[in-house]
Backbone as a ProteinNet text record, in pm:
[ID]
protein_1_A
[PRIMARY]
DDIARISGWPELPRISLSHALNIKAVVAEVAAENGKKPEDVNYVVAHLGGGFSVAAHRKGRQIDVNNANDSGPFSPERSGTLPLTGLLKLACSGKYQFNELKKMLIGKGGLVAHLGTSDCREVAKRIDAGDAKAKLVLEAMAYQIAKEIGAMATVMKGQVDAIILTGGVANNPKVVPWIKERVEFIAPVIVKPGQNELKALAAHACRALADASIVKEY
[TERTIARY]
12543.8	12546	12522.7	12576.4	12564.2	12418.7	12333.8	12193.4	12124.7	12172.1	12111.3	12150.2	12251.8	12300.5	12224.3	12144.8	12075.3	11952	11943.5	11823.1	11750.2	11645.6	11570.3	11629.1	11743.7	11809.8	11959.6	12023.1	12163.5	12261.3	12232.3	12324	12309.3	12211.4	12186.2	12185.2	12300	12304.5	12277.4	12225	12206.1	12342.7	12364.7	12493.7	12479	12576	12576	12637.7	12552.7	12597.9	12523.4	12593.9	12525.7	12613.1	12554.9	12628.2	12696	12790.9	12846.6	12920.9	12993.5	13071.7	12982	12878.1	12789.9	12712.9	12673.4	12601.6	12688.9	12813.5	12903.7	12928.3	12938.5	12964.9	12850.9	12725.6	12614.1	12591.4	12619.9	12611.6	12707.6	12831.9	12931.6	12891.1	12837.1	12797.5	12683.7	12578.9	12463.8	12501.2	12581.1	12625.8	12703.7	12795.8	12877.2	12790.3	12688.4	12597.9	12524.6	12513.5	12447.3	12546.6	12674.9	12778	12811.9	12793.2	12818.1	12908.6	12950.1	13026.3	12934.8	12970.8	12889.5	12869.2	12968.9	12960.2	12856.9	12803.3	12707.7	12562.1	12538.4	12403.4	12354	12222.5	12156.6	12075.8	12110.8	12040	11991.5	11875.8	11836.8	11867.4	11948	11989.8	11937.1	11867.2	11819.1	11896.1	11987.6	12057.7	11970.1	11927.5	11830.5	11891.6	11953.1	12012.6	11949.3	12031.9	11980.3	11936.2	12005.5	11966.9	11952	11885.3	11857.5	11923.6	11983.7	12032	11965.6	11894.1	11834.1	11901.6	11976	12065.2	12031.3	12050.7	12046.7	12190.1	12215.3	12351.2	12350.7	12404.5	12399.4	12538.7	12554	12679.2	12802.2	12793.5	12908.5	12922.2	12831.7	12839.4	12710.5	12727.1	12612	12579.7	12467.2	12437.9	12339.5	12270.5	12180.7	12153.1	12127.4	12097	12039.2	11949.9	11906.4	12019.8	12024.9	12120.7	12071.5	12150.3	12105.4	12077.7	12131.2	12111.4	11994.6	11953.2	11849.9	11746.1	11737.7	11632.2	11596.7	11494.8	11450.8	11355.9	11339	11245.4	11290.9	11194.9	11237	11281.5	11364.8	11428.9	11417.2	11478.1	11469.1	11512.4	11613.4	11668	11666.9	11628	11638.6	11503	11484.1	11352.7	11328.1	11435.7	11418.3	11367.3	11306.3	11251.1	11133.7	11138.2	11032.2	10964.6	10841.5	10777.9	10861.8	10915.7	11013.2	10955.5	10834.4	10776.3	10757.3	10711.1	10694.9	10827.3	10931.5	11064.3	11116.5	11093.9	11136.4	11065.2	10936.9	10862.3	10919.3	10955	11017.7	11150.7	11229.6	11362.4	11353.9	11247.3	11233.9	11144.8	11098.7	11005.2	11072.4	11204.7	11276.3	11276.7	11206.5	11198.2	11320.4	11391.1	11497.4	11629	11737.5	11870.9	11905.7	12010	12049	12075.8	12151.3	12186.7	12064.5	11963.3	11839.6	11765.8	11760.2	11695.9	11770.7	11904	11983.9	11957.5	11942.8	11915.3	11778.8	11683.2	11552.4	11565.5	11656.6	11675.2	11757.4	11861	11955.8	11976.2	11916.9	11936.6	11807.3	11718.2	11592.7	11470.8	11493.5	11382.6	11328	11242.3	11192.8	11116.3	11147.4	11077.9	11096.2	11215.2	11240	11139.3	11115.6	11022.9	10879.1	10840.2	10701.6	10673.5	10770.5	10743.3	10838.4	10939.6	11030.9	11136	11149.5	11251.4	11301.2	11427.2	11481.8	11490	11442	11453.2	11331	11351.7	11240.2	11185.3	11269.9	11222.2	11121.8	11150.3	11058.2	10926	10935	10813.3	10730.7	10797.4	10726.4	10652.6	10715	10650	10526.6	10537.1	10422	10306.8	10341.6	10237.8	10168.3	10247.4	10190	10100.8	10129.4	10048	9925.4	9908.2	9788.4	9802.5	9925.9	9949.7	9926.4	9813.6	9775.6	9867.7	9909.7	9998.5	10132.5	10186.5	10314.1	10304.1	10192.3	10173.5	10167.4	10093.6	10080.3	10215.8	10294.4	10422.9	10522.1	10530.9	10627.6	10589.4	10459.6	10416.3	10439.7	10425.1	10455.1	10602.6	10689.8	10832.7	10858.8	10796.8	10811.8	10756.2	10644.3	10582.3	10679	10746.4	10840	10963.7	11009.2	11121.6	11082.3	10964	10917	10905	10857.3	10843.8	10979.9	11080.8	11215.5	11275.9	11247.6	11292.9	11232.1	11103	11038.4	11101.3	11137.2	11202.2	11335.3	11413.7	11543.6	11528	11418.4	11392.7	11370	11304.1	11283.1	11414.4	11507.5	11639.2	11704.7	11682.6	11740.9	11641	11536.9	11436.6	11372	11356.8	11292.6	11379.8	11503.3	11593.8	11664.7	11590.8	11639.4	11644.4	11762.1	11777.5	11731	11748.9	11706.6	11701.1	11622.6	11616.9	11677.2	11775.3	11843.8	11810.9	11765.7	11743	11854.1	11924.6	12035.7	12033.7	12125.2	12125.2	12043.9	12050.2	11985.4	11835	11768.3	11622.2	11575.7	11667	11631.5	11605.2	11629.4	11593.7	11450.1	11384.8	11256.9	11142.3	11068.4	10963.3	10839.4	10827.7	10715	10752.7	10867.2	10906.4	10930.6	11003.6	11041.6	10919.8	10821.3	10703.6	10626.8	10619.2	10549.1	10619	10751.6	10825.4	10803.8	10818.8	10809.2	10677.2	10568.4	10437.8	10418.6	10497.6	10486.4	10586.4	10696.2	10801.8	10835	10778.5	10815.4	10774.6	10680.9	10643.8	10757	10850.6	10961.8	11069.1	11109	11217.2	11216	11282.8	11292.4	11358.5	11310.1	11366.1	11456.5	11581	11679.5	11712.3	11705.6	11729.9	11866.8	11951.9	12086.4	12101.5	12043.5	12043.6	12182.6	12196.5	12324.1	12408.4	12526.4	12617	12753.6	12817	12943.2	13054.3	13051.7	13150.2	13294.3	13323.4	13460.9	13503.8	13412	13440.5	13469	13392	13411.3	13545.7	13583	13712.8	13826.1	13818.8	13923.9	13929.7	13812.9	13808.8	13867.9	13834.2	13887.2	14037.1	14083.7	14227.5	14302.6	14246.7	14309.7	14311.5	14202.2	14197.9	14302	14316.9	14414.3	14557	14584.1	14717.4	14747	14642.8	14661.5	14671	14604.1	14602.2	14593.7	14708	14713.4	14638.6	14611.6	14546.5	14402.6	14342.9	14203.4	14191.1	14304	14300.3	14267.2	14168.7	14125.5	14162.7	14189.1	14215.9	14098	14054.9	13940.9	13986.7
7097.2	6952.2	6904.6	6788.6	6736.3	6718.7	6678.5	6653.6	6781	6895.6	7023.5	7068.3	7005.3	7047.1	6981.7	6880.4	6806.4	6883.9	6909.6	6970.1	6863.8	6904.3	6808.9	6785.7	6849.1	6827.3	6818.2	6705.3	6681.1	6789.8	6854.9	6958	7091.5	7099.6	7224.5	7200.7	7169	7150.6	7281.7	7272.5	7391.3	7440.3	7569.2	7629.4	7714.7	7703.5	7782.7	7919.2	8017.8	8154.6	8244.5	8293.8	8365.8	8477.9	8555.5	8661.6	8599.7	8510.4	8424	8501.4	8606.2	8680.3	8740.7	8811.6	8874.1	8769.7	8661.7	8555.3	8495.8	8462.6	8406.6	8505.5	8634.6	8736.6	8746.5	8748.7	8762.2	8633.5	8518.7	8392.5	8395.9	8437	8444.1	8546.2	8659.9	8766.1	8721.8	8665.1	8622.9	8506.8	8414	8303.1	8355.7	8450	8506	8578.8	8648.4	8719.5	8622.9	8498	8395.9	8301.3	8343.2	8264.5	8135	8131.5	8008.3	8035.1	7926.7	7934.4	7895.5	7935.6	7895.2	7744.4	7668.4	7521.3	7464.6	7550	7503.6	7530.3	7603.2	7654.2	7623.5	7629.9	7618.1	7745.3	7819	7942.3	7939.6	7998.7	8035.7	8184.2	8218.6	8357.6	8409.3	8522.4	8587.1	8716.7	8716	8839.5	8910.7	9032.5	9105.5	9236.7	9232.8	9352.1	9378.1	9414.6	9427.9	9293.6	9188.2	9049.6	8980.4	8866.9	8797.1	8659.7	8627.2	8491.4	8444	8333.3	8274	8139.1	8127.5	8013.1	7933.5	7802.3	7713.8	7698.8	7744	7741.5	7646.7	7526.6	7422.3	7395	7414.1	7380.6	7437.7	7564.9	7632.2	7618	7543	7523.1	7568.4	7636.1	7668.4	7545.3	7481.4	7353.8	7366.7	7479	7502.8	7652.3	7700.3	7842.1	7857.6	7952.5	7984.2	8056.1	8040.1	8115.6	8259.8	8352.6	8491.4	8556.9	8500.4	8559.8	8501.8	8378.4	8321.3	8233.9	8237.3	8160.2	8225.1	8171.1	8225.8	8342.8	8424	8536.6	8642.3	8714	8831.4	8938.8	9029.5	9127.5	9266.3	9368.8	9501.1	9505.1	9423.9	9432.4	9300.2	9190.4	9059.2	8988.5	8906.6	8845	8721.3	8658.4	8536.9	8422.1	8323.7	8209.2	8254.2	8217.2	8254.6	8130.1	8143.5	8031.4	7993.3	7871.5	7833.9	7832.9	7782.3	7776.3	7916.7	8007.5	8145.7	8209.5	8180.1	8234.1	8179	8049.1	7988.3	8052.5	8082.2	8146.6	8284.7	8359.7	8490.1	8474.1	8374.7	8353.8	8314.5	8243.4	8194.8	8284.3	8394.6	8480.7	8564.1	8579.6	8664.6	8811.2	8846	8986.3	9032.1	8935.9	8972.5	8904.3	8977.4	8919.9	8861.7	8778	8713.9	8816.7	8921.5	9020.9	9095.3	9113	9177.4	9087.5	8959.7	8865	8857.5	8856.1	8850.7	8973	9089.3	9211.9	9206.4	9137.8	9119.6	9041.5	8944	8859.5	8929.3	9002.4	9063.3	9209.3	9299.3	9441.3	9516.8	9458.1	9526.1	9444.2	9340.6	9257.9	9305.5	9225.1	9252.7	9383.5	9460.8	9587.6	9683.4	9681.3	9769.6	9741.9	9613.8	9576.7	9615.9	9595.6	9621.4	9768.7	9835.7	9969.4	10077.7	10038	10137.2	10188.5	10126.5	10166.5	10044.7	10050.8	9944.8	9990	10109.9	10169.2	10131.3	10042.3	9998.1	10112.1	10209.1	10324.9	10405.4	10421.6	10492	10415.7	10283.1	10202.1	10215.1	10215.8	10232	10366	10470.9	10602.5	10598.6	10528.5	10516.4	10444.8	10341.6	10267.1	10357.9	10436.1	10528.5	10633	10662	10759	10694.2	10562.5	10494.8	10418.6	10392.1	10319.9	10170	10120	9979.8	9883.5	9920.3	9832.2	9817.8	9928.2	9923	9830.5	9836.8	9750	9603.6	9575	9436.6	9378.9	9454.6	9404.8	9388.3	9487.5	9477.2	9364.6	9349.2	9240.2	9104.5	9098.1	8973.8	8938	9038.6	9013.2	8955.2	9015	8964.3	8822.5	8797	8664	8560.5	8595.3	8500.6	8478.9	8583.6	8567.8	8470.2	8490	8403	8258.5	8240	8105.5	8037.2	8113.1	8056.9	8025.2	8108.9	8080.3	7948.7	7930	7804.8	7684.8	7700.7	7591.2	7555	7656.3	7629.4	7568.6	7600.2	7536.2	7386.6	7347.3	7204.1	7133.3	7205.2	7147.4	7099.9	7176.4	7140.8	7067	7011.9	6929.3	7002.2	7134.1	7214	7249	7201.1	7228.5	7361.9	7470	7605.5	7683.8	7733.8	7811.1	7955.2	8010.9	8148.5	8173.3	8272.4	8322.7	8462.5	8487	8615.9	8688.9	8813.7	8899.9	9003.3	9012.5	9105.8	9170.2	9265.4	9338.5	9466.4	9548.8	9679.3	9674.6	9576.3	9567.8	9529	9476.6	9443.9	9569.3	9687.5	9814.1	9856.1	9789.2	9839.1	9812.1	9916.5	9900.4	9827.2	9808.1	9731.9	9585	9561.3	9425.4	9336.8	9387.8	9304.6	9251.5	9334.4	9279.7	9177.7	9199.5	9103.5	8967.9	8970.1	8843.2	8778.1	8857.1	8803.3	8732	8792.1	8733.7	8596.1	8565.6	8436	8332	8375	8277.7	8267.6	8354.6	8350.8	8221	8146.7	8017.3	7915.9	7939.6	7846.5	7865.6	7991.7	8025	8175.7	8223.3	8368.2	8437	8556.6	8633.5	8743.1	8744.4	8843.7	8930.4	9062	9154.5	9219.6	9201.1	9259.7	9335.4	9455.6	9526.4	9570.6	9594.1	9638.7	9522.6	9556.6	9457.1	9467.4	9352.7	9349.2	9277.4	9284.4	9209.4	9248.3	9379.1	9424	9393.5	9413.8	9380.6	9231.5	9150	9004.8	8964.6	9024.4	8994.9	9026.2	9143.8	9184.3	9091.2	9053.7	8966.4	8829.7	8773.4	8641.2	8647.5	8758.7	8774.7	8778	8847.7	8853.5	8715.8	8641.3	8505.9	8417	8429.9	8348.1	8381.3	8509.5	8549.9	8496.4	8489.7	8441.8	8290.1	8222.3	8075.7	8024	7993.7	7951.6	7821.2	7744.4	7614.2	7627.8	7746.5	7763	7793.3	7820.7	7853.8	7728.4	7740.5	7626.2	7647.2	7537.1	7541.9	7481.2	7547.2	7499.9	7465.5
9592.5	9586.7	9443	9410.2	9274.1	9231.5	9324.8	9289.7	9240.9	9289.8	9252.3	9111.9	9054.1	8921.9	8805.9	8836	8730.4	8683.9	8554.2	8496.6	8414.6	8346	8264.6	8126.7	8097.3	7968.5	7992.5	7955.1	7990.3	7945.5	7832.6	7782.8	7856.2	7944.2	8016	8166.6	8225.3	8370.5	8442.9	8562.1	8645.2	8692	8682.1	8715.7	8840.5	8930	9052.8	9024.3	8999.9	8975.8	9073	9173.6	9280.9	9335.4	9425.2	9494.5	9617.2	9589.2	9694.2	9802.7	9765.4	9865.2	9972.1	9928.9	10026.8	10106.5	10040.3	10110.7	10220.6	10187.2	10288	10401.6	10366.8	10468.4	10569.3	10520.3	10614	10692.4	10631.6	10706.4	10824.5	10799.1	10906.4	11012	10967.6	11060.5	11152	11092.8	11173.2	11265.2	11215	11299.8	11419.6	11396	11504.3	11606.6	11560	11651.2	11743.9	11701	11782.7	11849.3	11851.8	11918.3	11848	11716.1	11641.1	11521.4	11457	11333.2	11216.5	11093.5	10978.6	10968.8	11016.4	11010.5	11107.1	11196.7	11297.5	11260.1	11149.5	11124.7	10982.8	10967.6	10836.8	10811.7	10708.1	10675.7	10530.8	10507.6	10371.9	10358.2	10258.9	10240.3	10107.1	10112.4	9990.5	9970.6	9872.1	9834.2	9732.9	9767.5	9686.7	9639.1	9521.3	9461.9	9326.7	9226.8	9090.9	9036.2	9080.8	9056.8	9190.8	9192.8	9318.5	9321.4	9435.7	9462.9	9590.9	9584.7	9704.4	9725.4	9835.4	9854.9	9979.7	9969.2	10085.7	10135.5	10257	10313.1	10432.8	10412.6	10515.4	10570.1	10701.1	10770.4	10698.6	10659	10599.8	10450.3	10384.4	10239.1	10170.9	10058.8	9976	9892	9919.8	9854.2	9738.6	9730.7	9617.4	9609.7	9488.2	9467.2	9326.9	9310.3	9174.2	9101	8970	8889.4	8882.5	8936.5	8947.8	8813.3	8706	8573.5	8495.3	8526.7	8439.4	8508.6	8639.3	8705.2	8838.2	8901.3	9029	9011.9	9117.5	9111.6	9011	8952.2	8876	8974.9	8928.1	9015.6	8952.6	9011.6	8949	8802.6	8765.1	8628.9	8552.2	8616.9	8552.4	8550.9	8448.7	8427.7	8512.4	8562.7	8640.5	8554.5	8618.9	8546.3	8459.7	8332.3	8238.2	8181.2	8128.7	8058.6	7936.4	7935.2	7832.6	7691.4	7675.7	7541.3	7484.6	7568	7524.3	7486.6	7565	7534.9	7402.6	7378.9	7252.3	7133.2	7149.9	7041.6	7010.3	7114.5	7092.1	7019.5	7063.2	7004.6	6857.4	6821	6682.9	6596.7	6652.5	6579.8	6472	6481	6386	6424.4	6532.6	6574.7	6653.7	6712.9	6806.3	6771.9	6791.9	6785.5	6922.4	6925.9	7051.9	7160.8	7128.4	7229.8	7282.8	7197.2	7242.5	7341.4	7310.3	7401.5	7534.1	7525.8	7648.4	7735	7671.1	7745.7	7812	7748.7	7812	7942.5	7942.4	8060.1	8166.7	8123.5	8217.2	8178.7	8254.8	8229.3	8205.4	8123.1	8092.8	8134.3	8214.9	8260.4	8394.1	8453.5	8587.7	8599	8702.1	8724.4	8607.5	8545.9	8431.2	8320.2	8291	8183.9	8217.3	8342	8381.8	8409	8474.1	8527.4	8478	8398.7	8343.6	8438.5	8554.8	8651.3	8727.7	8770.7	8856.2	9001.4	9029.7	9163.4	9247.3	9342.5	9427.5	9512.9	9544.5	9621.7	9540.1	9412.6	9323.3	9311.6	9302.9	9292.8	9420.7	9536.1	9663.4	9668.7	9615.6	9611.6	9521.7	9409.7	9319.7	9389.4	9465.5	9538	9638.5	9711.8	9810.1	9744.1	9616.5	9542.1	9478.1	9501.3	9452.9	9323.2	9279.3	9153.7	9174.8	9126.4	9148.7	9074.3	8952	8876.2	8946.9	8997.7	9069.2	9190	9261.8	9378.5	9336.8	9231.3	9185.7	9146	9069.8	9020.8	9135	9224.1	9333.8	9429.3	9455.1	9543	9476.5	9343.5	9271.1	9284.7	9282.3	9300.6	9440	9542.2	9678.7	9691.1	9625	9623	9567.4	9455.4	9395	9482.4	9549.3	9643.3	9753.8	9810.7	9918.8	9871.8	9749.6	9694	9682.6	9638.4	9624.3	9760.9	9860.1	9996.5	10044.3	10018.5	10056	9988.1	9860.7	9788.4	9852.9	9891.7	9953.5	10092.8	10160	10289.5	10272	10163.4	10139.8	10107.6	10044.4	10015.9	10145.8	10253.6	10383.8	10472.6	10408.3	10476.9	10594.7	10578.8	10682.2	10800.2	10800.5	10912.9	10889.2	10910.6	10883.3	11014.2	11048.5	11171.8	11155.4	11036.5	11010.8	10861	10824.9	10687.7	10690.4	10603.9	10602.2	10472.7	10485.8	10370.3	10365.9	10253.5	10241.2	10103.2	10078.3	9952.1	9962.3	9859.4	9862.6	9879.1	9818.5	9826	9966.4	10048.7	10187.5	10270.2	10212.1	10276.4	10247.5	10152	10102.8	10200.2	10239.8	10340.7	10291.1	10160.3	10105.7	10088.7	10027	9989.1	10111	10209.9	10325	10400.9	10437	10505.5	10422	10291.1	10205.3	10205.1	10207.4	10214.7	10350.7	10455.5	10591.8	10616.6	10571.8	10603.5	10539.8	10438.9	10371.8	10421.7	10484.9	10518.2	10666.7	10749.6	10891.6	10959.5	10900.8	10959.5	10947.8	10854.6	10833.8	10939.8	10961.2	11054.7	11076.6	11182.3	11203.4	11084	11051.4	10940	10995	10948.9	10990.4	10870	10887.1	10776.4	10793.4	10693.4	10690	10557.9	10549.7	10421.7	10377.8	10247.5	10192.6	10144.3	10093.2	10037.1	10103.5	10123.6	10197.1	10121	9988.6	9910	9943	9942.8	9967.5	10110.6	10204	10343.6	10357.8	10286.9	10293.1	10234.2	10120.6	10059.9	10156.3	10219.4	10312.8	10433.6	10485.5	10603	10572.4	10455.2	10419.5	10391.9	10334.5	10312.1	10445	10542.7	10675.3	10741.1	10725.7	10781.6	10715.8	10584.2	10511.3	10553.2	10576.2	10621.2	10760.9	10843.6	10980.7	10987.5	10894.1	10896.5	10753.2	10694.6	10554	10529.4	10634.8	10617.2	10569.2	10585.5	10544.2	10395.3	10329.4	10186.8	10106.2	10017	9936.9	9790.7	9721.9	9578.8	9504.4	9396.3	9317.5	9176.6
[MASK]
++++++++++++++++++++++++++++++++++++++++++++++++++++++++++++++++++++++++++++++++++++++++++++++++++++++++++++++++++++++++++++++++++++++++++++++++++++++++++++++++++++++++++++++++++++++++++++++++++++++++++++++++++++++++++

């Protein structure tokens, strides 16, 4: 929605950059499992991969989402929303080139920056072995995901039929329960681990071939 694009500085509008294919695929899948169409339901969908997209999906449309590259929760490889003044100080310190700073945000941020790995399975093993720092960082990531889910629920004024967790991190036995305990009061949590981008592309192509009227131009 247009209201979601406004930031606090006119030259920096909020941009919708998300894992839209997988999000649309799981919305359609969960809706169908409940005998409904995407146009009939309101879901908050958290795509949890190397980067995270947490989206408000209302009546078949994604109306708000964090930018997976520069806002929202930190993820295995991305820094998410950072303290802006601190980031500006780093940028103006002379220590870093633009590409180095960009790599901090996308590629070397998140779990990589804190723990030296982007593998949530490895982090879970460290936690089981008694690594307190690994537990704190991974639980902080789950905390931020839950917070973003709550924000998207307010976008839909609390009218949320379900919360869907998808992507590779939705397989993690530590992260998923930590998210659930914070957001289940909003709506039932449905876990659809893995990614379905290619399956979604093929399914939409078949639908378009069967009914050309559904094809949209942007």
